[in-house]
C-alpha positions in Angstrom: 56.0 -45.2 47.6 58.8 -46.5 49.8 62.1 -44.5 49.6 65.1 -43.7 51.7 66.6 -40.3 52.3 70.4 -39.8 51.8 72.3 -36.7 52.8 74.3 -35.3 49.9 77.8 -33.8 50.3 76.3 -30.4 50.2 75.0 -29.6 53.7 71.5 -28.4 52.7 70.8 -31.0 49.9 69.4 -34.5 50.2 68.4 -37.2 47.9 65.5 -39.6 47.9 66.0 -43.1 46.4 63.0 -45.4 45.7 63.3 -48.8 47.4 61.6 -50.5 44.4 62.6 -50.2 40.8 60.5 -47.6 39.0 60.6 -45.6 35.8 59.1 -42.0 35.8 57.5 -40.7 32.7 59.0 -37.2 32.7 56.9 -35.9 29.8 53.6 -36.8 31.6 54.8 -35.7 35.0 55.8 -32.2 33.8 52.2 -30.8 33.4 51.2 -32.2 36.8 54.0 -30.3 38.4 53.2 -27.1 36.6 49.5 -27.4 37.7 50.8 -27.4 41.3 52.7 -24.2 40.7 56.2 -25.5 40.0 58.4 -24.0 37.3 59.7 -27.0 35.3 62.8 -27.3 33.1 63.1 -30.6 31.2 65.7 -32.7 29.4 65.8 -36.3 28.1 67.0 -37.8 31.3 65.7 -35.5 34.1 63.5 -32.6 35.0 64.0 -29.8 37.5 61.0 -28.5 39.4 61.3 -25.3 41.4 58.9 -23.4 43.7 59.6 -20.6 46.0 60.9 -22.9 48.8 63.0 -25.6 47.1 64.3 -27.1 43.9 64.0 -30.8 43.0 65.7 -32.7 40.2 63.7 -35.8 39.2 65.5 -38.6 37.3 63.8 -41.3 35.2 64.8 -44.0 37.8 62.9 -42.1 40.5 65.8 -40.6 42.3 65.2 -37.1 43.6 67.8 -34.5 44.5 66.4 -31.6 46.5 67.5 -28.5 48.3 67.7 -26.5 50.3 66.4 -28.7 53.0 66.9 -28.5 56.8 66.9 -32.2 57.6 65.6 -35.7 56.7 62.1 -35.0 57.9 61.6 -32.0 55.6 63.3 -34.0 52.7 60.8 -36.8 53.3 57.9 -34.4 53.2 59.1 -32.9 49.9 59.7 -36.4 48.5 56.1 -37.4 49.4 54.8 -34.4 47.5 56.9 -34.9 44.5 56.3 -38.7 44.2 52.6 -38.1 44.5 52.8 -36.0 41.3 55.0 -38.4 39.4 53.5 -40.7 36.7 55.2 -44.0 36.2 55.8 -45.5 32.7 
């Protein structure tokens, strides 16, 4: 998936935004994240996945907010992992 990384106002947080229009099926994505060891909290419009290294909020439109991250390279690596586990509607 093609995406761009955007630095958030908080110094150690970044966002990934898909370049194409997508819609993530949060209900079907949740078990895949849990299988990979993430603790997942869900709501109707987003889910939050945490592991021991970082926390990622996943929105239906595919936007990710993640932290703490040290730079765009690490944010890109995290985004690749998360997007590989997301199921589109």
